[in-house]
N, C-alpha and C positions, 0 to 999 in steps of 0.2 A: 546602384540600387538605392542610394540614399535619397534620390530625387523622385523616385516612383511613388512613395506614399503621399506626396503632395497632391497628386492627381486624384486621390481618394477622399480628400476633404469634402464634406457634404455642405458646408455653409456657403454663404455668398463669397467669402474669401477663397474657398476651395474652387469655386467656378472662376474666380478671378485669377488664380494661380494654376489652373488646370493646364493651360498651354505651356507654362514655365516648366512644370514637372516633366511633361512629355518631351519638350524640346531639350532640356538639360540631359535627360536620360539618353535620348537619341544622339546628342552631341558627344557624350562620353563613349558610347558604343562606336561611333565613327572614329573618334580619336584612338580608341583601342585598335581598330583595324589599321589605322595609319601607322601606329607604333609597331605593328607586326609586319607591315609590308613596306611602306614608303621609307620609314626611318632607317631600317637596315640597308635598303638599297642605296639611299643617299650617303650613309656612312661608308659603305664599301666604295662609293664613287669618289668621295672627297677626302676621307681620312688617309693619312700617310703612315708608313711603317714607323718612322721616327716619332710620330705623335703617340703611337701605342707604347713605344719603349719609354717615352718621356713620362707619361702619366696614366696610361691605360691599364697597366698591370698592377694597380694598387691592391694590396690585400691578398695576393696570390703567392703564398709562400714567402720566404725570406727575400727573394729577389723583388717581389712585388712591394714589400715593405720598403726596400731600399729605393725603388723607383718612386714610391709615394713620398718618401722623405726628400728626394731630389726635386719633386714638383712643388714642395712647400717652401716657397721663397717669398721675400718681401713682406708685405703687410700680412699676407695669409700665414706665413711662418710664425709671426708673432701671435696671431689669432689661434693658430693650431696649438702652440705651446701653452697658451693660457687655457684653452679648452681641455687639453690633456691633463694639465695639473689639477684643474677643477674636477674633472671626471674621476681621476684617481682618488682625490680627497672624498668625493661623494661615495665611491665604492668602499672606502674605508669606514666611513660613518654613514651607513645606509639608513640608520634609524632617524638621523636628522632629515634626510630627504623625504622619508615617509611622513614624518610629522609636518614638514613644510607642505607636502602635497595635500595632506588632510586639511591643514589650515586654509590653503588656497581654495579647495573645493567647498569648505564650510563657509568661506566668505561670499559665496554666491547668494546666500540668503539675505544678509544685510545690503549687499549691492543691488539685489533685485528690488528691495524695498526703497532703496535710494534713487533708483532710476525712475523718471517719470514715464507713465504708460498712457498710451492712447491708441485708438484704432488705426488711423492714418494721420500723418503729420498735418497739423492744423496751421502752423506758422509757416506758410508757404507763400512766396512772392510770385504770383502768376500774372500780375499786372491788371487784375480786375477783381472786383468784389461787388456785393449786392447789399441792398437795404430793404428791410421789411418794415413797413410803417403801419401802426394800428392806432387810430384816433378814437376818441370817445364815441360810444353808441349814440345814434341820433343825428350825427353830423351829416349834412347833405352832401351830395356829390359835388356841387359847385364849391362848397367850403373845403372839401377834401382836396379838390384839384388845386385850389389856391394855396393850401398848405404844402402840397407836394411841390408846387413851383417854387415856393419860398425856400424849402429845404434843398431843392436842386441848385438854387443859386448859391446857397451857403457851401454846398459840397464843391461846386464848380470853382469857387474862390480858394479852395485848399490847394497849396502847392503840390504838384505832382499829378493832379487830376486833369485828364484830357477832355472828357465830355461825360455828361450824365443823361441817361434816358429814364424818365420818370413816367409812371402811369397811375391812374386812380381807379379804384373799383376792382380791377382784375377780372379773372374769369368767373364762371358761374359758381365756383366753390367759394369765392371771396365775397365779402360784403362791401357795401358802399364806403364804409369807414376804413377800408384797408387800401394800402398803396404799395407800390414796388418801384425800386429804382436800380438800374444797372450802371455801375461806375467803371469807366475805362481809364486807366492811368497812362501816363506818357511811356514811351518805350523803355524797357529795362536798362539798356545801355546808356540812355540819356539821363538817368537819375541815380544809378547805383554804380559804384566803382567797379571796373572790370578792365581786363587787359585790352580789349578792343577800344574801350573809351579812352584809355591812356594813350593808345597808339594814335587815335584820331586827334586827340588834344596835342600830342607831340608834333604831328604833321602840320597842325595849324600854328605851331610856335608857342602854344600855351600848355605845357605839360602839367602845370599845377591845377589847371581847370578840371582835370579828372578827379581831383580830391575835394572839390568844392560843390556844394549843393546836393550832396548825396542824401537821398531819402528813400526809405524802403516802404513796402506796402504796409508793414506793421505801423510805421510812423504815421502814414496817411490815415489809416483807420483810427488811430488814437486821436488825431486832430479832428477828424470828422465827428467822432463821439463828443468831443469837447464843444464843437461848434453847434451841434444839434441839441445841446442841453437847454438852450433858450426856449425850445418848444416843450413846455413843461407838461402839458396835458396829452402829449402824443408819445407813444412808446415806439422806439426805433431799435431795431436789431441790425447791427452792421457785422457782416461776416464774409469769409472767403466763399467763393462759389464752390460747392462740393463737386468732387470729381465724378462721383456716382451716388445716386440716391438709393437708400435701402429701406424706405418706409419710415419716415421720421429721421433718417440718417443724415439729413442735411444740417442737423443741429449737433453741436458738440455734446450737449447734455439734453437728454430727454427722459426725465424722471417722472414716474407714474405713481399716483395714489388712487386706489380704488375703494369704493364704499357705497352704501345705499342712499345717503342723504346728500342732496345737492348743496344745501346751504353749508353743511359741515365741510364738504369737500372744497368748496370755494374758500372757506375760512382757512383750512389747512394749507391750501395752495398759496394763498396770499401771505400767510405767516412765513411759509418757507421762502417765498420770493423776497420778503423784507429782510430775511436773515442772511441772504447771499452776500451783501457787502461785508458783514462781519466774518464770514467764512473765508473770504479772500479768493482771488483767482477766478471769480465768476462775474461776468458782465452781461448786459442786455438780457437780464432774466425776465421772463414773462410767463403767464399761465394761460391755459386754454379755456378755463372756466371762470367767467367773471359775471357777477350779478350786477350788471351796469346797463342793461338795455331797458329804457323806460317804457312803461305800458300803463294803460288804464284797465283795471280789473273791474268787470261788470258784475255787480251783485244784484240778482233779480229777486224782487218780492213776489214769490210765486203765488201766494194766496190772493194778493191784490190783482195780479195778472189774470188769475182764473176768474175773479169776480168781474173784471172788465173784459173778459173773453179775448185776451191777447195771448197768442201762443209764443213759445220761446223761439220758434223758427222765424216769426215775424220780427222779433226784436233783433235777432242776428242779421236778418236781411237789411233792416234799417241801418244798423251800424256798418255793415259792409258797404252799403251804398254811400254813406256819408264819409267814411274814412278811406276805405280801400277803393271804392269806385266800381262801376259796372260798365263794361264796354259793349253790352248787348242792347242798349237802349235805342240806338239809331246808327245809321251809316251815312257818311258824307261822300258824294261823288265829285271828283275834281275833273271837269271836262278838259282841262288843259293837258293833263298827262293821262287822262282816261283811267284813273285809279280810284278805288273805293277805300275809305278809311273808317275805322270804328270810332264812334263818338263816346268818350268816357265821361260819366257824370260823377262828381264827388265834390266835397267841400274844398275851398281854396286852402293853400298851405298855411295861411295865417289863422285859420279856424280849425284845422284838423286836429291840433293838439290841445284845444281848449275844452275843458270839461263842461263849462257853462253853455257853450255853443252845441256840443254834441248832445247834451241832455235835453235840449229844446227841439230835437228832431221828433217827428211824429211817426207813429206806427199804426197800422190799420187794425181795427177790431173785427172780430168774427161775428157775423149776423146769424140769428137763430131762425131756421126754416123748418116747417112742418109739412109732411106729405099728406095733403088733404084726402080724406076718404079711404086711406089705406091702413090707418091705425099704426103706422110706423112711428118710431120714436123721433123726437125733434133732432135735427141735424144742425151742426154748426159749420158754416162756410163763409167765405169772404163775399160780402154782398155790399152794394152801394149804401145800404141802410145801416151798415155796421158802424161807421164813423171812424174818427181818428183819436188817438190818445198820445199825449206827450210822454217822452221817455222818462222824464224826471218824476212822473207819477208811478213808474214801474221799477226803475233800476236806480242803483247808486254807483257812481264811478269813483273808484278808489285808486289813487296813484300807487304804482308798485314798480319793482324792477325784476327782471328775469334774465337768465342766461340766453345769449344769442344762439348758442348751439350746445347740445348735450352729447358728449362723446361716450361711447360704451365699448368695452372689450371684455371678453370672457363673461358676458352676460352681467356685467357690473358697470355702474357709472364711474367715471374717472375724471381726474384733473391731471394735466401734464405741466411740469415745469420745464421750459425750454430756455437754454442759455448758451452763451459762448464762453470759452476758456481763455484767460489771459496768457500770453506766451510766458513760459517759465513754470507753469503749473501743468500737472498731468491730469488726464481724463479720469483715470482710475481713482486717484486720491481725492479728486473733487466729488466724484460719485460717493465715495466712502464718507466724506464729510457731510454730504446731504443725508445719507442714511443715519448717521449719528445725530444730526439735527432733528430728523423725524422721530427718532427714538426718544428724544427729550419731550416730544409732544404727547407721549403716552396715548397713542391712537386706541380707541375702543375696539371691542371685538367686531369683526366684520369688515375692518379696514386693512388693506394690504398695500405693499409697495412693490415696485418693479422698475426695471430700466428697459428702455427701448432704443431703437435706432443704433447709433454708433456704439454706445456703451454696451448694448446687448451683443452686438457683433464682436466687440473687443473680448468679452468673456468667452464667447463661443470659439473665436479664433485661437486664443491662447490655449484653451482646452484641447482643441484639435491639433495644435502644433505640438503639444506634449505627446499625444498619441503618434504623431508623425515622427517625432524624435525617437520614441520607443521602438516603433516599427523599423526605423532606419537602423538603429543599433542592432536589432535582431537580425535584419537582413545582412548587415555587414559582418556580424559574428558568424552567420552561416556560411557566407562566402569565404571569409578568412579561414575558418576552421577546415573547410574542404580543401583550400589551397595549401595551407601549412600542414594539414593532416595532424592537427594538434588542437586540444581544447584549452591549452594554457596560453600559447602565443597570441591568439586573438584578444584575450583579456588584456595582455600587456599593450597591445596596439590601441584598443578601445579606451584604455585608461587616459589617453591624451585628450579625449573628447571632453570629459568634465573639467579637466584642467584648463581648457580654453574658454569655457563659459564665463568665469569670473573676469578674465581679462577683456572679453567682449563687452560685458556689462560696465566695467570700469571705463572703457573707451567711450561708450555712450554717455556716461555721466560726465566725464572730463570734457568732452566736446560739446556738451549741452544738448545732445540729441535725445530722443525718446525711444522707448521700446515699443515699436509699433509693428504693423503688418510687414513692412519692408525690412526692418532690422531683424525681426524673427526669421525672415527668409535668409537674411545675411548670416545668421547663426547656423542655419542648415547648410549653407554654402561653406562656412568655416569648418564644419564637421568633415565635409568631403575633402578639404584641403589638408587639415591637420593630420588626419590618419595616414596620409601618404608618407610623411616623414618617418613615422614609427615603423611603417612597413619597410622602408629602405633600411633602417637600422637593424631590425630584427632579421630580415632576410639575409643581410650580409654577415651578421654574427653567426647565424646558423650555417652558412656556407663555409666560414672559416673554421668552425668547430668540426664540420664534416671532413675537412682536410687534415684534421688531427691536432689543431691548435687548442690549447687549454682555454677554459672558459674565461678567466680574467683577461688573458692575453687577447682572446677573440673579442671580448667586449671593448677593450681599449683600442685595438687596431681597427675593428669594424666601425666604431663610432667616429674615429678620426678620419677614416676613409670616406665616410658618408657625410662628413661635415661640409665639404665643398658642394656636393649636389644639393644638399638641403638648403644651404645659403643661396645657391643659385636659383632654385625654384621659389624660395621665399621672396628674394629681391625681385624676381621677375613678376611674381604675383602682385607685390606692392607697387611696382612700376605700372602694371596694368590697371590697378585700381586707383592710383593716385589722381589721374585726371577726373575720375568720378567723384573723388573726395573733395577736391579743391575747385571743381568746376562751378561756374556761375551761369546765370540765365534764369528765365522763368521756370519755376518748378524744380530747381536744382536741389532744394531741401529734401524732396521726397527720395531722390536717387542717392543722396549723400549718405543716408543711414546704412545702406548695404556696404558701401566702401569702408565706412568707419568701423563697422563690426569686423569685417574681414581683415583689414589692415591692422587694427589694434589687437584683435584676438590672436592673429597669426604671429605678429612681431613679438608681443609680450609673452605669449605662451611658449614660443620657441626657446626662450632663455631657460625655461624650466623643463620642458619636455626633453631637451637634449641630455638632461641629467636624470630625469625620472624614468625614461624608457629603459636605459641600461640597468638602473638600480632595480626597477620592477622586474626586468627580465631575470636577474639573478635571484630575486626573492621568490618569484613564482617557480623557478626551477628547484629551489630548495624545498618549497612546500610540496611540489609534485613528488620529489624524492622521498619525503617523509610519509606522504600518503601511500606510496608504493612500497613502504618498508625497505627502502634501499638507501644506500649511503649517498648523501647529496654531493653535488659537484664541489670541488674545492675552489675557493676564491683566493687566488695568489698562493696556493699551497697550504692554506690554513682555513679551517672551518671556524665559524663564529663560535665563541665559547659555550654559550647556552645550548645551541643546537648540537654541539659535539657531546656535551654531557648527557643530553637526552638520548642520543643514539647509543652511547656507551651504556646507559642505564637499561635500555631495551635489550642490548646484547647480553648483559649480565643476567637479566630476567629470563631470557630464553636459554641461557647457558646452564641454568641450575636444574638440569634433568628434564626440562620441558622440550617438547618437539616444536621447533619453530614452524610458523605458518608460511608456506611458500606461495607467493602471489601467483594467480593464474596468468 
């Protein structure tokens, strides 16, 4: 039941993990069926009678204890003695274990702040990356193509790069001054140390060659950024190719500022971009709103135009013909290929940007005509007798700049800061640093901030995972309460879950991994594994007590009996996850987070849960006895002093002529 809530996540991450939740739940159900059918059959087939006498009777009466003692030999005997001594000490000083458990659970807060957070791992070596190039506005396609070819040559000269595919202009959404480049690196095993590379080098008689010339994708990207700094007027974003796009999700940071004034928005965005080097951890920062597109603003003298009988439409037509061109003036027929082509008329490229040339264009005047004999009012129309007027008599050309595009969301204009994150920094803390920087700007009323893309999905995913964890705990409690027919024992079992979280976070921090979509999924898998150990302990202790054994003896004997299977399952789990944790190859960093969480959380929390579970078992039993107005179970024949005095005080109180309350 712990994996079923994953399929109910409504975000993009939920759709991404939907199959995992259903597959994991179905696999667990199949394994349950196998444990009820195939496992007993195979045990009856292969287990021998002497095997059962040697170790199969552990914990069943005195003979079982003797058989269990005989099975504890060698290294395991030393381990068993150490655990028995530590467990006895823990049962004697239960308060110390309680304080230690509370301290471990409380450490989740600082560890959570210490671990870097991001939506998906960004520092992944997949053997390919991309470059997004933005040149100054007004650059021609030929100049842009030349710049892209120059940058492609620089990138191709970087060690580890196999080939570069560059293009200028792009699709219909991109402008002429934009470019894109796809960079493919040499095969992973040829540039990064791995066992396969070591084997090939050894077969060639050069084993040390596997340790020379190692270069990762991170190193190549850093060198590419250094090489492209010589192109000062061109902004280049170098980043890993995203595994899946989520609407702006291809950027590590997509920070949004919304407001009514374009000029103010552009200023805020530029100030925020310039502050990114001081914040640290942010590279390739760029904004979507830039007032850098040159234009000529036409200011019409409307009174003079009216006196000269020149309409605004005629001025616009003259400017469109001279600058933009008109392809409806004529058609050219090529008899060779039997095709017709539109003939476009406009000024040459040398004159289209000159105000002195544009202002000398002529515009037609409107002639006044009168309907003779009808008494109608004079009409103004274009007639040969109207004449022509130069534009400089009617308009004034003022140089200006304007944004090449205006983005809007939620009915507001916006500017977006898009950037990449340097390895070693987290996405969440860099977003928080940007928010603090914007707070220093003291934005006026009407201006708001938001995050989009990966950062927004990060917040939504972590929020949904909290609900998934909560639902999983509720489902587990319901199942355990029905199976144990108790409301106390499930609490003891579920206590192991919060104890495993700090160790999982510590494992992420120690290994340099981040808390992301995959590691959060690993914590969910860890929950499903950790609780099984507590179930083994409590179930065996209950069985021993049902056979008449005292509580302390049942706790000691039951946990010693279950030490071996717990260690076996833990080591088997670690062995299964170890190849995932140490594996190499393209994209191995994404898969490694799950293994690190499960291995670190299980191994480290095991040392504490082996002591906390029996201590919590005894404490919850004492609490249940007090709540039921009954005498608590004895721990080694002696009750704790404070609890014994409280019970004696209650007995004296009801013994002074008052009728005691009998529980229903």
